[in-house]
N, CA, C and O atoms as a GROMACS GRO file, in nm:
protein
  528
    1MET      N    1   2.265  -4.532   3.201
    1MET     CA    2   2.334  -4.493   3.081
    1MET      C    3   2.236  -4.456   2.970
    1MET      O    4   2.258  -4.361   2.895
    2GLN      N    5   2.126  -4.533   2.961
    2GLN     CA    6   2.024  -4.507   2.859
    2GLN      C    7   1.962  -4.368   2.879
    2GLN      O    8   1.936  -4.298   2.781
    3ALA      N    9   1.939  -4.329   3.004
    3ALA     CA   10   1.880  -4.199   3.033
    3ALA      C   11   1.972  -4.087   2.987
    3ALA      O   12   1.924  -3.985   2.936
    4ASP      N   13   2.103  -4.103   3.005
    4ASP     CA   14   2.198  -4.002   2.961
    4ASP      C   15   2.194  -3.985   2.810
    4ASP      O   16   2.200  -3.873   2.759
    5ARG      N   17   2.186  -4.095   2.738
    5ARG     CA   18   2.178  -4.089   2.590
    5ARG      C   19   2.052  -4.020   2.544
    5ARG      O   20   2.056  -3.942   2.448
    6SER      N   21   1.940  -4.047   2.608
    6SER     CA   22   1.815  -3.983   2.566
    6SER      C   23   1.820  -3.833   2.590
    6SER      O   24   1.763  -3.756   2.514
    7LYS      N   25   1.888  -3.792   2.699
    7LYS     CA   26   1.903  -3.648   2.724
    7LYS      C   27   1.986  -3.584   2.615
    7LYS      O   28   1.954  -3.474   2.569
    8ILE      N   29   2.093  -3.650   2.573
    8ILE     CA   30   2.178  -3.597   2.467
    8ILE      C   31   2.101  -3.586   2.338
    8ILE      O   32   2.111  -3.484   2.269
    9VAL      N   33   2.023  -3.689   2.302
    9VAL     CA   34   1.944  -3.686   2.179
    9VAL      C   35   1.841  -3.575   2.186
    9VAL      O   36   1.824  -3.501   2.088
   10MET      N   37   1.772  -3.560   2.298
   10MET     CA   38   1.671  -3.455   2.312
   10MET      C   39   1.736  -3.317   2.305
   10MET      O   40   1.682  -3.228   2.239
   11TRP      N   41   1.850  -3.298   2.372
   11TRP     CA   42   1.918  -3.169   2.370
   11TRP      C   43   1.962  -3.135   2.229
   11TRP      O   44   1.949  -3.020   2.186
   12THR      N   45   2.016  -3.233   2.155
   12THR     CA   46   2.058  -3.211   2.016
   12THR      C   47   1.939  -3.175   1.930
   12THR      O   48   1.948  -3.086   1.845
   13ALA      N   49   1.827  -3.242   1.949
   13ALA     CA   50   1.708  -3.213   1.870
   13ALA      C   51   1.658  -3.072   1.896
   13ALA      O   52   1.615  -3.003   1.803
   14MET      N   53   1.664  -3.028   2.022
   14MET     CA   54   1.622  -2.891   2.052
   14MET      C   55   1.715  -2.792   1.982
   14MET      O   56   1.669  -2.691   1.929
   15ARG      N   57   1.842  -2.820   1.982
   15ARG     CA   58   1.936  -2.731   1.916
   15ARG      C   59   1.907  -2.725   1.767
   15ARG      O   60   1.913  -2.617   1.708
   16ASP      N   61   1.876  -2.838   1.706
   16ASP     CA   62   1.846  -2.840   1.563
   16ASP      C   63   1.720  -2.761   1.532
   16ASP      O   64   1.715  -2.687   1.434
   17SER      N   65   1.618  -2.776   1.617
   17SER     CA   66   1.493  -2.703   1.592
   17SER      C   67   1.511  -2.554   1.614
   17SER      O   68   1.439  -2.474   1.554
   18ASP      N   69   1.605  -2.515   1.699
   18ASP     CA   70   1.631  -2.373   1.724
   18ASP      C   71   1.707  -2.307   1.609
   18ASP      O   72   1.704  -2.185   1.596
   19SER      N   73   1.775  -2.385   1.528
   19SER     CA   74   1.860  -2.326   1.424
   19SER      C   75   1.779  -2.238   1.328
   19SER      O   76   1.828  -2.133   1.286
   20ASP      N   77   1.657  -2.279   1.294
   20ASP     CA   78   1.575  -2.196   1.206
   20ASP      C   79   1.543  -2.062   1.271
   20ASP      O   80   1.544  -1.957   1.205
   21PHE      N   81   1.514  -2.066   1.400
   21PHE     CA   82   1.485  -1.943   1.473
   21PHE      C   83   1.605  -1.849   1.470
   21PHE      O   84   1.590  -1.730   1.440
   22PHE      N   85   1.725  -1.901   1.502
   22PHE     CA   86   1.842  -1.816   1.508
   22PHE      C   87   1.887  -1.768   1.371
   22PHE      O   88   1.946  -1.660   1.360
   23LEU      N   89   1.860  -1.846   1.266
   23LEU     CA   90   1.888  -1.798   1.130
   23LEU      C   91   1.797  -1.680   1.095
   23LEU      O   92   1.843  -1.580   1.040
   24ALA      N   93   1.669  -1.693   1.127
   24ALA     CA   94   1.574  -1.584   1.100
   24ALA      C   95   1.606  -1.460   1.183
   24ALA      O   96   1.600  -1.348   1.133
   25LEU      N   97   1.641  -1.481   1.309
   25LEU     CA   98   1.679  -1.369   1.396
   25LEU      C   99   1.803  -1.299   1.339
   25LEU      O  100   1.809  -1.176   1.336
   26GLY      N  101   1.899  -1.376   1.295
   26GLY     CA  102   2.021  -1.319   1.236
   26GLY      C  103   1.990  -1.236   1.113
   26GLY      O  104   2.050  -1.130   1.093
   27LYS      N  105   1.897  -1.283   1.032
   27LYS     CA  106   1.858  -1.206   0.912
   27LYS      C  107   1.792  -1.074   0.951
   27LYS      O  108   1.815  -0.972   0.887
   28ARG      N  109   1.708  -1.078   1.056
   28ARG     CA  110   1.644  -0.953   1.102
   28ARG      C  111   1.749  -0.855   1.156
   28ARG      O  112   1.740  -0.735   1.131
   29ILE      N  113   1.846  -0.907   1.228
   29ILE     CA  114   1.953  -0.821   1.281
   29ILE      C  115   2.029  -0.757   1.166
   29ILE      O  116   2.054  -0.637   1.166
   30THR      N  117   2.068  -0.839   1.068
   30THR     CA  118   2.144  -0.788   0.954
   30THR      C  119   2.064  -0.682   0.878
   30THR      O  120   2.117  -0.575   0.847
   31LYS      N  121   1.939  -0.712   0.851
   31LYS     CA  122   1.855  -0.619   0.775
   31LYS      C  123   1.842  -0.485   0.847
   31LYS      O  124   1.855  -0.379   0.786
   32ARG      N  125   1.816  -0.492   0.977
   32ARG     CA  126   1.797  -0.368   1.053
   32ARG      C  127   1.928  -0.290   1.068
   32ARG      O  128   1.930  -0.168   1.056
   33ARG      N  129   2.037  -0.363   1.093
   33ARG     CA  130   2.167  -0.297   1.108
   33ARG      C  131   2.202  -0.223   0.979
   33ARG      O  132   2.247  -0.108   0.983
   34LYS      N  133   2.181  -0.288   0.865
   34LYS     CA  134   2.211  -0.224   0.736
   34LYS      C  135   2.118  -0.107   0.709
   34LYS      O  136   2.160  -0.005   0.653
   35ALA      N  137   1.991  -0.119   0.748
   35ALA     CA  138   1.897  -0.008   0.730
   35ALA      C  139   1.941   0.114   0.810
   35ALA      O  140   1.917   0.228   0.769
   36LEU      N  141   2.006   0.090   0.922
   36LEU     CA  142   2.056   0.199   1.005
   36LEU      C  143   2.195   0.245   0.963
   36LEU      O  144   2.254   0.334   1.024
   37ARG      N  145   2.247   0.182   0.856
   37ARG     CA  146   2.381   0.212   0.805
   37ARG      C  147   2.487   0.197   0.914
   37ARG      O  148   2.573   0.282   0.934
   38MET      N  149   2.476   0.085   0.983
   38MET     CA  150   2.566   0.055   1.093
   38MET      C  151   2.652  -0.065   1.053
   38MET      O  152   2.603  -0.160   0.992
   39THR      N  153   2.779  -0.061   1.087
   39THR     CA  154   2.866  -0.174   1.059
   39THR      C  155   2.854  -0.277   1.171
   39THR      O  156   2.804  -0.248   1.280
   40GLN      N  157   2.901  -0.398   1.142
   40GLN     CA  158   2.904  -0.501   1.246
   40GLN      C  159   2.993  -0.458   1.362
   40GLN      O  160   2.962  -0.484   1.478
   41ALA      N  161   3.102  -0.392   1.330
   41ALA     CA  162   3.194  -0.345   1.434
   41ALA      C  163   3.126  -0.240   1.523
   41ALA      O  164   3.143  -0.242   1.645
   42GLU      N  165   3.048  -0.150   1.463
   42GLU     CA  166   2.978  -0.048   1.541
   42GLU      C  167   2.874  -0.112   1.633
   42GLU      O  168   2.862  -0.076   1.750
   43LEU      N  169   2.799  -0.208   1.578
   43LEU     CA  170   2.699  -0.277   1.661
   43LEU      C  171   2.770  -0.355   1.772
   43LEU      O  172   2.724  -0.356   1.886
   44GLY      N  173   2.880  -0.420   1.738
   44GLY     CA  174   2.956  -0.493   1.838
   44GLY      C  175   3.004  -0.403   1.951
   44GLY      O  176   2.998  -0.442   2.068
   45ALA      N  177   3.049  -0.284   1.916
   45ALA     CA  178   3.095  -0.190   2.018
   45ALA      C  179   2.981  -0.152   2.112
   45ALA      O  180   3.000  -0.141   2.233
   46LEU      N  181   2.862  -0.132   2.056
   46LEU     CA  182   2.746  -0.098   2.139
   46LEU      C  183   2.707  -0.213   2.231
   46LEU      O  184   2.661  -0.192   2.343
   47LEU      N  185   2.725  -0.335   2.180
   47LEU     CA  186   2.690  -0.454   2.259
   47LEU      C  187   2.805  -0.503   2.347
   47LEU      O  188   2.789  -0.593   2.429
   48MET      N  189   2.922  -0.442   2.327
   48MET     CA  190   3.044  -0.482   2.397
   48MET      C  191   3.084  -0.625   2.363
   48MET      O  192   3.121  -0.704   2.450
   49VAL      N  193   3.075  -0.657   2.232
   49VAL     CA  194   3.124  -0.783   2.178
   49VAL      C  195   3.206  -0.750   2.053
   49VAL      O  196   3.207  -0.636   2.008
   50THR      N  197   3.273  -0.848   1.999
   50THR     CA  198   3.355  -0.826   1.880
   50THR      C  199   3.270  -0.824   1.753
   50THR      O  200   3.155  -0.867   1.752
   51GLN      N  201   3.330  -0.773   1.647
   51GLN     CA  202   3.265  -0.776   1.515
   51GLN      C  203   3.239  -0.921   1.473
   51GLN      O  204   3.136  -0.951   1.413
   52GLN      N  205   3.332  -1.009   1.506
   52GLN     CA  206   3.317  -1.150   1.471
   52GLN      C  207   3.197  -1.212   1.543
   52GLN      O  208   3.126  -1.296   1.487
   53GLN      N  209   3.174  -1.170   1.666
   53GLN     CA  210   3.059  -1.220   1.742
   53GLN      C  211   2.930  -1.175   1.675
   53GLN      O  212   2.836  -1.254   1.662
   54VAL      N  213   2.924  -1.048   1.633
   54VAL     CA  214   2.805  -0.998   1.564
   54VAL      C  215   2.784  -1.076   1.434
   54VAL      O  216   2.672  -1.114   1.402
   55ALA      N  217   2.892  -1.100   1.361
   55ALA     CA  218   2.882  -1.176   1.236
   55ALA      C  219   2.826  -1.316   1.262
   55ALA      O  220   2.744  -1.365   1.184
   56SER      N  221   2.868  -1.379   1.371
   56SER     CA  222   2.818  -1.513   1.401
   56SER      C  223   2.672  -1.510   1.445
   56SER      O  224   2.598  -1.605   1.419
   57TYR      N  225   2.628  -1.401   1.511
   57TYR     CA  226   2.486  -1.385   1.544
   57TYR      C  227   2.405  -1.371   1.414
   57TYR      O  228   2.301  -1.435   1.398
   58GLU      N  229   2.455  -1.288   1.324
   58GLU     CA  230   2.382  -1.263   1.200
   58GLU      C  231   2.371  -1.388   1.112
   58GLU      O  232   2.273  -1.405   1.039
   59LYS      N  233   2.471  -1.474   1.118
   59LYS     CA  234   2.468  -1.599   1.040
   59LYS      C  235   2.388  -1.708   1.111
   59LYS      O  236   2.363  -1.813   1.052
   60GLY      N  237   2.350  -1.683   1.235
   60GLY     CA  238   2.278  -1.784   1.312
   60GLY      C  239   2.369  -1.894   1.364
   60GLY      O  240   2.321  -1.999   1.405
   61GLU      N  241   2.498  -1.870   1.364
   61GLU     CA  242   2.595  -1.969   1.410
   61GLU      C  243   2.605  -1.974   1.562
   61GLU      O  244   2.630  -2.080   1.619
   62LYS      N  245   2.586  -1.859   1.627
   62LYS     CA  246   2.593  -1.854   1.773
   62LYS      C  247   2.460  -1.804   1.826
   62LYS      O  248   2.393  -1.720   1.766
   63ARG      N  249   2.424  -1.859   1.940
   63ARG     CA  250   2.301  -1.818   2.007
   63ARG      C  251   2.326  -1.687   2.081
   63ARG      O  252   2.428  -1.671   2.147
   64ILE      N  253   2.233  -1.596   2.069
   64ILE     CA  254   2.244  -1.469   2.140
   64ILE      C  255   2.194  -1.491   2.282
   64ILE      O  256   2.082  -1.539   2.301
   65PRO      N  257   2.274  -1.457   2.382
   65PRO     CA  258   2.226  -1.475   2.519
   65PRO      C  259   2.100  -1.392   2.543
   65PRO      O  260   2.089  -1.278   2.499
   66VAL      N  261   2.006  -1.451   2.614
   66VAL     CA  262   1.879  -1.383   2.643
   66VAL      C  263   1.904  -1.249   2.711
   66VAL      O  264   1.832  -1.153   2.686
   67SER      N  265   2.003  -1.243   2.794
   67SER     CA  266   2.033  -1.119   2.866
   67SER      C  267   2.078  -1.007   2.772
   67SER      O  268   2.074  -0.890   2.810
   68ARG      N  269   2.120  -1.041   2.652
   68ARG     CA  270   2.168  -0.942   2.557
   68ARG      C  271   2.056  -0.892   2.464
   68ARG      O  272   2.073  -0.790   2.397
   69ILE      N  273   1.943  -0.960   2.459
   69ILE     CA  274   1.834  -0.924   2.368
   69ILE      C  275   1.781  -0.782   2.391
   69ILE      O  276   1.766  -0.708   2.294
   70PRO      N  277   1.752  -0.740   2.515
   70PRO     CA  278   1.702  -0.603   2.533
   70PRO      C  279   1.799  -0.497   2.480
   70PRO      O  280   1.756  -0.401   2.415
   71ARG      N  281   1.926  -0.513   2.508
   71ARG     CA  282   2.026  -0.415   2.460
   71ARG      C  283   2.036  -0.418   2.309
   71ARG      O  284   2.048  -0.312   2.246
   72LEU      N  285   2.030  -0.536   2.248
   72LEU     CA  286   2.034  -0.548   2.103
   72LEU      C  287   1.914  -0.477   2.041
   72LEU      O  288   1.930  -0.403   1.944
   73ALA      N  289   1.797  -0.499   2.095
   73ALA     CA  290   1.676  -0.432   2.045
   73ALA      C  291   1.692  -0.280   2.055
   73ALA      O  292   1.657  -0.208   1.962
   74GLU      N  293   1.744  -0.234   2.167
   74GLU     CA  294   1.765  -0.090   2.187
   74GLU      C  295   1.864  -0.035   2.084
   74GLU      O  296   1.840   0.070   2.025
   75CYS      N  297   1.974  -0.106   2.062
   75CYS     CA  298   2.076  -0.061   1.967
   75CYS      C  299   2.021  -0.053   1.824
   75CYS      O  300   2.063   0.031   1.745
   76LEU      N  301   1.927  -0.142   1.793
   76LEU     CA  302   1.869  -0.145   1.659
   76LEU      C  303   1.740  -0.065   1.650
   76LEU      O  304   1.672  -0.067   1.547
   77SER      N  305   1.705   0.006   1.757
   77SER     CA  306   1.582   0.087   1.763
   77SER      C  307   1.460   0.003   1.728
   77SER      O  308   1.375   0.045   1.649
   78LEU      N  309   1.453  -0.114   1.787
   78LEU     CA  310   1.341  -0.205   1.765
   78LEU      C  311   1.276  -0.240   1.897
   78LEU      O  312   1.341  -0.239   2.002
   79ASP      N  313   1.149  -0.271   1.892
   79ASP     CA  314   1.080  -0.330   2.004
   79ASP      C  315   1.131  -0.474   2.015
   79ASP      O  316   1.162  -0.535   1.913
   80MET      N  317   1.139  -0.528   2.135
   80MET     CA  318   1.191  -0.665   2.151
   80MET      C  319   1.107  -0.766   2.074
   80MET      O  320   1.162  -0.860   2.016
   81LYS      N  321   0.977  -0.748   2.072
   81LYS     CA  322   0.890  -0.840   1.998
   81LYS      C  323   0.922  -0.836   1.849
   81LYS      O  324   0.926  -0.939   1.782
   82GLU      N  325   0.946  -0.717   1.799
   82GLU     CA  326   0.981  -0.700   1.658
   82GLU      C  327   1.114  -0.768   1.627
   82GLU      O  328   1.128  -0.830   1.522
   83LEU      N  329   1.210  -0.755   1.717
   83LEU     CA  330   1.340  -0.818   1.697
   83LEU      C  331   1.329  -0.970   1.705
   83LEU      O  332   1.378  -1.041   1.616
   84VAL      N  333   1.265  -1.020   1.809
   84VAL     CA  334   1.265  -1.164   1.834
   84VAL      C  335   1.175  -1.241   1.738
   84VAL      O  336   1.215  -1.346   1.689
   85ILE      N  337   1.055  -1.191   1.710
   85ILE     CA  338   0.966  -1.268   1.623
   85ILE      C  339   0.936  -1.199   1.490
   85ILE      O  340   0.864  -1.253   1.406
   86GLY      N  341   0.992  -1.080   1.472
   86GLY     CA  342   0.976  -1.013   1.343
   86GLY      C  343   0.843  -0.946   1.324
   86GLY      O  344   0.801  -0.921   1.211
   87GLN      N  345   0.775  -0.916   1.434
   87GLN     CA  346   0.645  -0.852   1.424
   87GLN      C  347   0.648  -0.720   1.499
   87GLN      O  348   0.688  -0.715   1.616
   88ASP      N  349   0.606  -0.614   1.432
   88ASP     CA  350   0.600  -0.482   1.494
   88ASP      C  351   0.488  -0.483   1.597
   88ASP      O  352   0.373  -0.513   1.564
   89SER      N  353   0.520  -0.451   1.721
   89SER     CA  354   0.418  -0.454   1.827
   89SER      C  355   0.324  -0.335   1.819
   89SER      O  356   0.221  -0.334   1.886
   90THR      N  357   0.356  -0.234   1.738
   90THR     CA  358   0.270  -0.117   1.730
   90THR      C  359   0.159  -0.134   1.628
   90THR      O  360   0.065  -0.055   1.624
   91SER      N  361   0.170  -0.237   1.545
   91SER     CA  362   0.064  -0.261   1.448
   91SER      C  363   0.036  -0.409   1.442
   91SER      O  364   0.121  -0.490   1.478
   92GLY      N  365  -0.083  -0.444   1.398
   92GLY     CA  366  -0.121  -0.584   1.390
   92GLY      C  367  -0.069  -0.650   1.264
   92GLY      O  368  -0.073  -0.773   1.254
   93LYS      N  369  -0.020  -0.573   1.169
   93LYS     CA  370   0.023  -0.632   1.044
   93LYS      C  371   0.172  -0.661   1.045
   93LYS      O  372   0.248  -0.600   1.120
   94ARG      N  373   0.212  -0.754   0.961
   94ARG     CA  374   0.351  -0.791   0.950
   94ARG      C  375   0.406  -0.736   0.820
   94ARG      O  376   0.331  -0.692   0.732
   95GLY      N  377   0.536  -0.737   0.810
   95GLY     CA  378   0.600  -0.692   0.687
   95GLY      C  379   0.682  -0.568   0.713
   95GLY      O  380   0.696  -0.524   0.827
   96PRO      N  381   0.737  -0.513   0.604
   96PRO     CA  382   0.824  -0.396   0.622
   96PRO      C  383   0.746  -0.275   0.672
   96PRO      O  384   0.627  -0.259   0.646
   97ALA      N  385   0.818  -0.192   0.744
   97ALA     CA  386   0.757  -0.070   0.797
   97ALA      C  387   0.727   0.026   0.681
   97ALA      O  388   0.797   0.025   0.580
   98PRO      N  389   0.623   0.108   0.696
   98PRO     CA  390   0.595   0.208   0.593
   98PRO      C  391   0.716   0.299   0.575
   98PRO      O  392   0.796   0.317   0.667
   99LYS      N  393   0.728   0.356   0.456
   99LYS     CA  394   0.844   0.439   0.424
   99LYS      C  395   0.862   0.554   0.524
   99LYS      O  396   0.974   0.582   0.565
  100ILE      N  397   0.753   0.619   0.563
  100ILE     CA  398   0.764   0.731   0.657
  100ILE      C  399   0.821   0.684   0.791
  100ILE      O  400   0.899   0.756   0.853
  101GLN      N  401   0.783   0.564   0.836
  101GLN     CA  402   0.836   0.512   0.961
  101GLN      C  403   0.985   0.482   0.948
  101GLN      O  404   1.062   0.507   1.040
  102GLN      N  405   1.026   0.430   0.833
  102GLN     CA  406   1.168   0.405   0.809
  102GLN      C  407   1.246   0.536   0.810
  102GLN      O  408   1.356   0.544   0.864
  103GLN      N  409   1.188   0.639   0.748
  103GLN     CA  410   1.254   0.769   0.744
  103GLN      C  411   1.266   0.829   0.885
  103GLN      O  412   1.368   0.888   0.919
  104LEU      N  413   1.162   0.814   0.964
  104LEU     CA  414   1.166   0.864   1.102
  104LEU      C  415   1.276   0.795   1.182
  104LEU      O  416   1.343   0.858   1.263
  105GLU      N  417   1.292   0.666   1.160
  105GLU     CA  418   1.399   0.593   1.229
  105GLU      C  419   1.536   0.644   1.184
  105GLU      O  420   1.629   0.654   1.265
  106GLN      N  421   1.549   0.675   1.055
  106GLN     CA  422   1.677   0.728   1.006
  106GLN      C  423   1.704   0.865   1.065
  106GLN      O  424   1.817   0.896   1.102
  107ILE      N  425   1.601   0.948   1.074
  107ILE     CA  426   1.615   1.081   1.134
  107ILE      C  427   1.656   1.068   1.280
  107ILE      O  428   1.738   1.146   1.330
  108ARG      N  429   1.599   0.970   1.348
  108ARG     CA  430   1.631   0.948   1.488
  108ARG      C  431   1.779   0.917   1.510
  108ARG      O  432   1.832   0.942   1.618
  109GLN      N  433   1.844   0.864   1.409
  109GLN     CA  434   1.986   0.829   1.419
  109GLN      C  435   2.078   0.948   1.391
  109GLN      O  436   2.199   0.940   1.415
  110LEU      N  437   2.022   1.057   1.341
  110LEU     CA  438   2.102   1.176   1.308
  110LEU      C  439   2.146   1.248   1.436
  110LEU      O  440   2.086   1.229   1.542
  111PRO      N  441   2.250   1.328   1.425
  111PRO     CA  442   2.288   1.414   1.540
  111PRO      C  443   2.173   1.510   1.572
  111PRO      O  444   2.093   1.543   1.485
  112LYS      N  445   2.167   1.554   1.697
  112LYS     CA  446   2.056   1.640   1.743
  112LYS      C  447   2.039   1.765   1.657
  112LYS      O  448   1.926   1.804   1.628
  113SER      N  449   2.147   1.827   1.616
  113SER     CA  450   2.135   1.950   1.537
  113SER      C  451   2.067   1.921   1.403
  113SER      O  452   1.986   2.001   1.356
  114GLU      N  453   2.099   1.808   1.342
  114GLU     CA  454   2.036   1.773   1.215
  114GLU      C  455   1.890   1.731   1.236
  114GLU      O  456   1.805   1.757   1.151
  115GLN      N  457   1.861   1.667   1.350
  115GLN     CA  458   1.723   1.633   1.382
  115GLN      C  459   1.638   1.761   1.396
  115GLN      O  460   1.525   1.767   1.349
  116GLN      N  461   1.695   1.862   1.462
  116GLN     CA  462   1.624   1.988   1.479
  116GLN      C  463   1.598   2.056   1.345
  116GLN      O  464   1.491   2.113   1.324
  117PHE      N  465   1.696   2.049   1.255
  117PHE     CA  466   1.679   2.108   1.122
  117PHE      C  467   1.564   2.040   1.048
  117PHE      O  468   1.478   2.108   0.991
  118VAL      N  469   1.562   1.908   1.050
  118VAL     CA  470   1.455   1.833   0.982
  118VAL      C  471   1.320   1.863   1.047
  118VAL      O  472   1.220   1.877   0.977
  119SER      N  473   1.318   1.874   1.178
  119SER     CA  474   1.195   1.905   1.250
  119SER      C  475   1.140   2.042   1.208
  119SER      O  476   1.020   2.055   1.182
  120LYS      N  477   1.227   2.142   1.203
  120LYS     CA  478   1.183   2.277   1.161
  120LYS      C  479   1.131   2.274   1.017
  120LYS      O  480   1.030   2.337   0.986
  121LEU      N  481   1.200   2.202   0.933
  121LEU     CA  482   1.159   2.190   0.793
  121LEU      C  483   1.019   2.129   0.784
  121LEU      O  484   0.934   2.178   0.710
  122LEU      N  485   0.995   2.022   0.858
  122LEU     CA  486   0.863   1.958   0.860
  122LEU      C  487   0.756   2.052   0.914
  122LEU      O  488   0.646   2.059   0.860
  123GLU      N  489   0.788   2.124   1.021
  123GLU     CA  490   0.692   2.219   1.078
  123GLU      C  491   0.652   2.323   0.975
  123GLU      O  492   0.533   2.356   0.964
  124ASN      N  493   0.748   2.377   0.900
  124ASN     CA  494   0.718   2.477   0.798
  124ASN      C  495   0.629   2.421   0.689
  124ASN      O  496   0.533   2.486   0.646
  125VAL      N  497   0.658   2.300   0.644
  125VAL     CA  498   0.577   2.236   0.539
  125VAL      C  499   0.435   2.212   0.589
  125VAL      O  500   0.339   2.237   0.517
  126LEU      N  501   0.422   2.163   0.713
  126LEU     CA  502   0.290   2.135   0.768
  126LEU      C  503   0.211   2.262   0.791
  126LEU      O  504   0.090   2.262   0.771
  127GLU      N  505   0.276   2.369   0.834
  127GLU     CA  506   0.208   2.497   0.852
  127GLU      C  507   0.154   2.549   0.720
  127GLU      O  508   0.040   2.595   0.713
  128LYS      N  509   0.235   2.541   0.615
  128LYS     CA  510   0.191   2.586   0.483
  128LYS      C  511   0.076   2.500   0.432
  128LYS      O  512  -0.014   2.552   0.367
  129ALA      N  513   0.077   2.371   0.460
  129ALA     CA  514  -0.030   2.281   0.417
  129ALA      C  515  -0.159   2.313   0.493
  129ALA      O  516  -0.268   2.304   0.436
  130ALA      N  517  -0.149   2.350   0.620
  130ALA     CA  518  -0.266   2.381   0.701
  130ALA      C  519  -0.331   2.512   0.655
  130ALA      O  520  -0.453   2.525   0.662
  131VAL      N  521  -0.251   2.608   0.609
  131VAL     CA  522  -0.302   2.737   0.564
  131VAL      C  523  -0.374   2.720   0.430
  131VAL      O  524  -0.476   2.785   0.405
  132ALA      N  525  -0.322   2.635   0.346
  132ALA     CA  526  -0.379   2.618   0.211
  132ALA      C  527  -0.512   2.550   0.209
  132ALA      O  528  -0.570   2.530   0.102
   0.00000   0.00000   0.00000
């Protein structure tokens, strides 16, 4: 009986120590989702869960199944390392992405025709800068 109680205490302690992790993960999900101008319902549809489930992930109330992490990272256009620990794997530094990187991510979310328009516009500006 004593062994069963110690397992329960240890399991509860692990859950308590995980709460900080899931709160931070939820904040990263919320921040990124909002940066992409995506609603909880839209993210839920991509993940095949309800809006309420996404809300509980963002609040850190429910644990995100490990099997869902790759799809979540893909939906948020993040590297898994960036999603899980908040560090961009493409650079050694932490913190918010540079403005140009944020803009590129926003462009990536546009329809293809609008992406092509922005691409042509950038090409013209760069060509003029190279000539000057």
